[in-house]
C-alpha positions as a Python dict, from the first residue, in 0.01 Angstrom:
ca = {
    (1, 'M'): (0, 0, 0),
    (2, 'D'): (366, -23, -201),
    (3, 'A'): (496, 280, -345),
    (4, 'Q'): (363, 227, -670),
    (5, 'L'): (45, 198, -539),
    (6, 'K'): (81, 520, -347),
    (7, 'G'): (225, 700, -621),
    (8, 'S'): (-94, 576, -870),
    (9, 'F'): (-337, 696, -630),
    (10, 'Y'): (-180, 1042, -567),
    (11, 'Y'): (-172, 1127, -954),
    (12, 'V'): (-513, 1043, -921),
    (13, 'L'): (-649, 1247, -650),
    (14, 'T'): (-461, 1511, -775),
    (15, 'N'): (-597, 1482, -1109),
    (16, 'T'): (-918, 1522, -995),
    (17, 'K'): (-872, 1773, -700),
    (18, 'R'): (-923, 2020, -978),
    (19, 'P'): (-1252, 1967, -1164),
    (20, 'F'): (-1420, 1822, -786),
    (21, 'T'): (-1302, 2181, -638),
    (22, 'I'): (-1402, 2393, -971),
    (23, 'F'): (-1784, 2179, -962),
    (24, 'W'): (-1841, 2300, -585),
    (25, 'I'): (-1699, 2577, -572),
    (26, 'I'): (-1956, 2733, -877),
    (27, 'L'): (-2229, 2505, -746),
    (28, 'G'): (-2173, 2613, -393),
    (29, 'G'): (-2141, 2985, -534),
    (30, 'F'): (-2466, 2964, -752),
    (31, 'M'): (-2673, 2845, -411),
    (32, 'F'): (-2507, 3100, -167),
    (33, 'L'): (-2537, 3406, -415),
    (34, 'S'): (-2914, 3267, -551),
    (35, 'Y'): (-3028, 3274, -133),
    (36, 'G'): (-2879, 3595, -96),
    (37, 'M'): (-3027, 3777, -383),
    (38, 'S'): (-3354, 3609, -345),
    (39, 'Y'): (-3281, 3716, 57),
    (40, 'L'): (-3227, 4076, -32),
    (41, 'F'): (-3392, 4162, -331),
    (42, 'V'): (-3735, 4008, -293),
    (43, 'G'): (-3795, 3897, 52),
    (44, 'S'): (-3768, 3643, 326),
    (45, 'E'): (-4027, 3466, 220),
    (46, 'T'): (-3963, 3407, -114),
    (47, 'V'): (-3946, 2978, -167),
    (48, 'V'): (-3584, 2898, -304),
    (49, 'S'): (-3571, 2522, -376),
    (50, 'Y'): (-3247, 2311, -448),
    (51, 'D'): (-3179, 1994, -496),
    (52, 'L'): (-2795, 1900, -525),
    (53, 'S'): (-2833, 1559, -584),
    (54, 'F'): (-2890, 1559, -945),
    (55, 'P'): (-2602, 1769, -1022),
    (56, 'I'): (-2340, 1568, -861),
    (57, 'Y'): (-2483, 1249, -1060),
    (58, 'I'): (-2445, 1423, -1362),
    (59, 'F'): (-2067, 1570, -1265),
    (60, 'G'): (-2006, 1206, -1168),
    (61, 'A'): (-2086, 1034, -1490),
    (62, 'V'): (-1910, 1267, -1679),
    (63, 'L'): (-1604, 1210, -1461),
    (64, 'G'): (-1619, 887, -1473),
    (65, 'F'): (-1625, 890, -1866),
    (66, 'N'): (-1328, 1167, -1869),
    (67, 'F'): (-1159, 944, -1636),
    (68, 'V'): (-1022, 699, -1836),
    (69, 'K'): (-889, 924, -2078),
    (70, 'N'): (-755, 1151, -1816),
    (71, 'C'): (-577, 911, -1599),
    (72, 'I'): (-524, 589, -1698),
    (73, 'P'): (-295, 650, -2014),
    (74, 'Y'): (-39, 854, -1783),
    (75, 'L'): (8, 562, -1510),
    (76, 'I'): (16, 275, -1749),
    (77, 'R'): (313, 565, -1928),
    (78, 'I'): (476, 544, -1595),
    (79, 'G'): (502, 219, -1541),
    (80, 'S'): (156, 122, -1331),
    (81, 'S'): (42, -227, -1334),
    (82, 'R'): (-263, -245, -1442),
    (83, 'T'): (-350, -446, -1134),
    (84, 'N'): (-249, -117, -952),
    (85, 'I'): (-457, 78, -1205),
    (86, 'F'): (-752, -110, -1144),
    (87, 'L'): (-749, -123, -757),
    (88, 'V'): (-655, 272, -729),
    (89, 'T'): (-922, 385, -985),
    (90, 'G'): (-1183, 178, -778),
    (91, 'L'): (-1077, 317, -453),
    (92, 'S'): (-1055, 679, -605),
    (93, 'L'): (-1401, 647, -742),
    (94, 'I'): (-1580, 526, -416),
    (95, 'V'): (-1417, 808, -265),
    (96, 'L'): (-1536, 1066, -503),
    (97, 'S'): (-1890, 926, -477),
    (98, 'I'): (-1876, 927, -123),
    (99, 'L'): (-1740, 1321, -105),
    (100, 'N'): (-1995, 1407, -378),
    (101, 'G'): (-2292, 1287, -98),
    (102, 'L'): (-2104, 1445, 229),
    (103, 'V'): (-2054, 1771, 56),
    (104, 'A'): (-2410, 1791, -121),
    (105, 'N'): (-2573, 1707, 187),
    (106, 'T'): (-2382, 1901, 409),
    (107, 'L'): (-2405, 2234, 218),
    (108, 'Y'): (-2798, 2158, 234),
    (109, 'G'): (-2836, 2111, 562),
    (110, 'L'): (-2588, 2459, 650),
    (111, 'M'): (-2820, 2604, 371),
    (112, 'N'): (-3122, 2456, 533),
    (113, 'K'): (-3020, 2592, 923),
    (114, 'I'): (-2947, 2971, 796),
    (115, 'S'): (-3230, 3036, 564),
    (116, 'G'): (-3499, 2841, 826),
    (117, 'E'): (-3854, 2834, 584),
    (118, 'V'): (-3691, 2961, 290),
    (119, 'F'): (-3580, 2650, 138),
    (120, 'Q'): (-3928, 2413, -18),
    (121, 'G'): (-3957, 2117, -184),
    (122, 'I'): (-3865, 2057, -541),
    (123, 'F'): (-4185, 1972, -632),
    (124, 'T'): (-4516, 1876, -458),
    (125, 'I'): (-4776, 1637, -536),
    (126, 'Q'): (-5150, 1730, -461),
    (127, 'T'): (-5371, 1470, -324),
    (128, 'G'): (-5691, 1579, -189),
    (129, 'N'): (-5681, 1800, 60),
    (130, 'E'): (-5306, 1725, 134),
    (131, 'S'): (-4960, 1817, -28),
    (132, 'Y'): (-4631, 1645, 11),
    (133, 'S'): (-4341, 1819, -77),
    (134, 'F'): (-4036, 1601, -214),
    (135, 'T'): (-3664, 1736, -194),
    (136, 'H'): (-3481, 1414, -211),
    (137, 'I'): (-3530, 1080, -331),
    (138, 'S'): (-3520, 956, 40),
    (139, 'D'): (-3863, 1140, 80),
    (140, 'L'): (-4057, 887, -125),
    (141, 'I'): (-3904, 607, 84),
    (142, 'M'): (-3817, 691, 404),
    (143, 'E'): (-3791, 967, 721),
    (144, 'N'): (-3528, 1248, 453),
    (145, 'T'): (-3196, 1267, 728),
    (146, 'W'): (-2841, 1367, 631),
    (147, 'F'): (-2755, 970, 648),
    (148, 'N'): (-3010, 852, 418),
    (149, 'R'): (-2933, 1113, 216),
    (150, 'V'): (-2577, 1056, 167),
    (151, 'V'): (-2605, 693, 134),
    (152, 'I'): (-2855, 725, -142),
    (153, 'D'): (-2662, 988, -321),
    (154, 'T'): (-2296, 802, -246),
    (155, 'S'): (-2481, 439, -411),
    (156, 'I'): (-2635, 663, -709),
    (157, 'G'): (-2333, 856, -776),
    (158, 'F'): (-2112, 541, -779),
    (159, 'F'): (-2335, 338, -1009),
    (160, 'L'): (-2296, 603, -1260),
    (161, 'L'): (-1928, 650, -1243),
    (162, 'A'): (-1860, 261, -1231),
    (163, 'S'): (-2113, 267, -1531),
    (164, 'F'): (-1954, 557, -1725),
    (165, 'F'): (-1631, 408, -1664),
    (166, 'L'): (-1704, 119, -1824),
    (167, 'L'): (-1808, 310, -2109),
    (168, 'G'): (-1525, 569, -2126),
    (169, 'L'): (-1322, 209, -2159),
    (170, 'I'): (-1487, 91, -2450),
    (171, 'F'): (-1493, 411, -2643),
    (172, 'Y'): (-1094, 436, -2563),
    (173, 'R'): (-1047, 71, -2646),
    (174, 'Y'): (-1247, 26, -2993),
    (175, 'G'): (-1283, 357, -3064),
    (176, 'Y'): (-1657, 534, -3210),
    (177, 'I'): (-1739, 233, -3348),
    (178, 'G'): (-1718, -18, -3085),
    (179, 'G'): (-1832, 250, -2790),
    (180, 'F'): (-2150, 400, -2995),
    (181, 'G'): (-2237, 47, -3116),
    (182, 'T'): (-2220, -38, -2722),
    (183, 'L'): (-2501, 222, -2718),
    (184, 'G'): (-2666, 99, -3006),
    (185, 'L'): (-2723, -202, -2864),
    (186, 'L'): (-2838, -84, -2495),
    (187, 'L'): (-3055, 125, -2630),
    (188, 'T'): (-3207, -151, -2876),
    (189, 'L'): (-3249, -404, -2572),
    (190, 'M'): (-3394, -142, -2388),
    (191, 'V'): (-3659, -102, -2671),
    (192, 'F'): (-3690, -462, -2715),
    (193, 'G'): (-3761, -492, -2329),
    (194, 'I'): (-4060, -227, -2342),
    (195, 'A'): (-4198, -416, -2672),
    (196, 'K'): (-4188, -745, -2496),
    (197, 'E'): (-4272, -567, -2143),
    (198, 'W'): (-3996, -757, -1920),
    (199, 'L'): (-3836, -410, -1891),
    (200, 'I'): (-4151, -257, -1783),
    (201, 'D'): (-4255, -564, -1524),
    (202, 'F'): (-3874, -565, -1384),
    (203, 'L'): (-3921, -160, -1319),
    (204, 'K'): (-4265, -226, -1164),
    (205, 'Y'): (-4094, -520, -910),
    (206, 'I'): (-3814, -248, -809),
    (207, 'F'): (-4071, 12, -745),
    (208, 'T'): (-4365, -231, -577),
    (209, 'D'): (-4134, -322, -333),
    (210, 'F'): (-3944, -2, -302),
    (211, 'H'): (-3688, 35, 14),
    (212, 'F'): (-3394, 105, 169),
    (213, 'T'): (-3182, -188, 85),
    (214, 'F'): (-3205, -89, -297),
    (215, 'F'): (-2950, 167, -253),
    (216, 'Y'): (-2692, -93, -128),
    (217, 'Q'): (-2790, -353, -375),
    (218, 'L'): (-2751, -13, -646),
    (219, 'F'): (-2357, 35, -450),
    (220, 'L'): (-2299, -378, -505),
    (221, 'T'): (-2420, -300, -878),
    (222, 'G'): (-2221, -86, -921),
    (223, 'I'): (-1884, -258, -813),
    (224, 'V'): (-1942, -574, -1021),
    (225, 'I'): (-1972, -282, -1287),
    (226, 'Y'): (-1640, -217, -1185),
    (227, 'L'): (-1504, -580, -1203),
    (228, 'I'): (-1615, -609, -1538),
    (229, 'S'): (-1402, -317, -1657),
    (230, 'Y'): (-1107, -519, -1561),
    (231, 'L'): (-1169, -705, -1862),
    (232, 'L'): (-1090, -413, -2065),
    (233, 'M'): (-839, -245, -1863),
    (234, 'R'): (-577, -554, -1842),
    (235, 'R'): (-509, -494, -2145),
    (236, 'L'): (-532, -139, -2253),
    (237, 'T'): (-288, -19, -2453),
    (238, 'I'): (-198, 318, -2553),
    (239, 'D'): (-138, 527, -2851),
}
């Protein structure tokens, strides 16, 4: 790895460190505070439910979109090549998605160990005399283990990071007209797909044979989306 690549990677990680730290301080603090208050003031039998996966999906989408404005213009100004920026950004997005998955599920597992039976499912489905409690997507397809949760959250997180990074590039290069025009086109395709039922058939095909390999495929789809972003990045200019 040459000096320019190292410098660019260091800048991106430093720039991302602050929002990453603030996000987890707030989310972790809220989690510990809620558990402590419910245990102290309501009782140890109180049901406290948490889902840290959904917040990291939202955080990843927002960060991926803002990544373009916060990092890329500076890297271009200091003379970093488009290829280096592309490699550094892609590696940073992968690292960020893995870190989010690791922190979310390690924190969740730690709180489960501390609280014992306090944590329950986010929602419950009742079928006859049996009820099924769900805390994570992994409950739907396999054993809910730490590794499975991390893989699922990492794949979804990276897919959203890559998708919204590409969207951010479109907004940055073509302005509001290009950005909102792209969103309008996607919405039109979605409505058309629902009307013609091919989108519904596609979703049925996915969920009929829904298994763990889907998330590996989703991660690879995120990589493809990110590769497409190079077509915009290689001729990106700054104001």
